[in-house]
C-alpha positions in Angstrom: 6.2 -72.5 7.4 6.6 -69.8 9.5 5.3 -66.8 9.2 7.0 -63.7 9.7 5.2 -61.7 12.3 7.0 -58.1 11.2 4.8 -55.5 9.9 5.1 -54.2 6.2 7.0 -51.1 5.6 5.3 -48.2 5.3 3.6 -47.0 1.9 3.3 -43.3 2.3 2.7 -40.4 4.7 0.0 -40.3 6.8 -2.7 -37.5 6.1 -1.3 -35.5 9.6 2.3 -35.7 8.1 1.1 -34.3 4.5 -1.0 -31.9 6.4 1.9 -30.7 8.4 4.4 -30.3 5.8 1.9 -28.0 3.4 1.1 -26.0 6.5 4.8 -25.1 7.1 5.3 -24.4 3.3 2.3 -21.9 3.5 3.9 -20.6 6.7 7.5 -20.0 5.2 5.4 -18.5 1.9 3.7 -16.3 3.6 6.4 -14.8 5.5 9.1 -14.8 2.6 6.7 -13.4 -0.4 6.2 -9.9 0.7 9.9 -9.6 1.5 10.7 -10.5 -2.3 8.1 -8.4 -3.8 8.5 -5.4 -2.0 12.1 -3.9 -2.1 13.1 -0.6 -2.2 12.5 0.6 -5.8 9.1 -0.9 -6.0 8.1 1.3 -2.4 9.8 4.2 -4.4 7.6 3.7 -7.3 4.3 3.6 -5.0 5.3 6.1 -3.1 5.8 8.6 -6.6 2.1 6.8 -7.3 0.7 7.9 -4.1 2.0 11.5 -4.6 1.1 12.0 -8.5 -2.8 10.7 -7.0 -2.9 13.4 -4.1 -1.9 16.1 -6.6 -4.3 14.8 -9.0 -7.2 15.0 -6.2 -6.0 18.4 -5.1 -6.3 19.9 -8.7 -9.2 18.1 -9.4 -11.1 19.7 -6.2 -9.7 23.1 -6.8 -11.2 23.0 -10.3 -14.3 22.4 -8.2 -13.9 25.3 -5.9 -12.3 23.0 -3.1 -8.9 24.2 -1.9 -7.4 21.7 0.3 -3.9 23.6 0.3 -2.5 24.6 3.2 -0.4 27.8 3.8 1.8 26.0 6.1 3.2 23.4 3.9 2.4 20.0 2.0 1.7 17.7 5.6 -0.9 19.9 6.2 -2.1 19.8 2.5 -2.2 16.2 2.5 -3.9 15.8 5.7 -6.7 17.9 4.6 -6.8 15.0 1.6 -7.1 12.6 3.3 -10.0 13.8 5.4 -11.8 15.6 2.6 -14.2 17.6 1.5 -17.0 18.7 -0.8 -17.8 21.2 -3.4 -20.7 23.4 -3.8 -22.3 21.2 -6.5 -22.2 18.3 -3.8 -19.2 16.5 -5.0 -17.2 15.2 -2.5 -13.0 15.0 -2.8 -10.8 12.6 -0.8 -7.8 10.6 -0.9 -9.4 7.2 -0.1 -7.3 4.9 -1.6 -4.0 6.1 0.4 -3.1 5.4 4.2 -1.8 8.0 6.5 1.4 6.2 6.3 1.6 6.0 2.4 0.6 9.6 2.2 3.5 10.6 4.7 5.8 8.8 2.4 4.3 10.1 -0.7 4.8 13.6 0.5 8.2 13.7 0.2 7.3 14.0 -3.7 5.3 16.9 -3.3 5.5 20.8 -3.0 3.2 23.6 -3.0 4.0 26.2 -6.0 1.7 29.0 -6.4 -1.1 27.9 -4.3 -1.0 24.6 -6.1 0.4 21.0 -4.9 2.4 19.7 -7.4 4.0 16.4 -7.7 7.8 16.6 -8.2 9.8 13.9 -9.1 12.7 14.3 -6.8 13.0 14.2 -3.5 12.2 17.2 -1.2 
């Protein structure tokens, strides 16, 4: 009786092949998930939420005696909010949760009326 010298067929993937496949799938997921979740509608919602937060911080600061509203417009007022200020009571007011780019996008939903920073749902 002769014995065959051919090797047995492969019974699966090697560990390195599995790790490579998982790595490629992970990379594809990292690249596609943000594009799927951050569409134009969600960006608009985030801009409006950030604008409401900025207006709220500004109002609370004004109630405590800190005025962030700049006479020359919304953009300088938003910059003042990002840099922050302190009331005489020691309480600090600053829009910490918003980056400068997010604040610039949110500023199109803000307006200054009677010395107050107001949220305006419509774009300016």
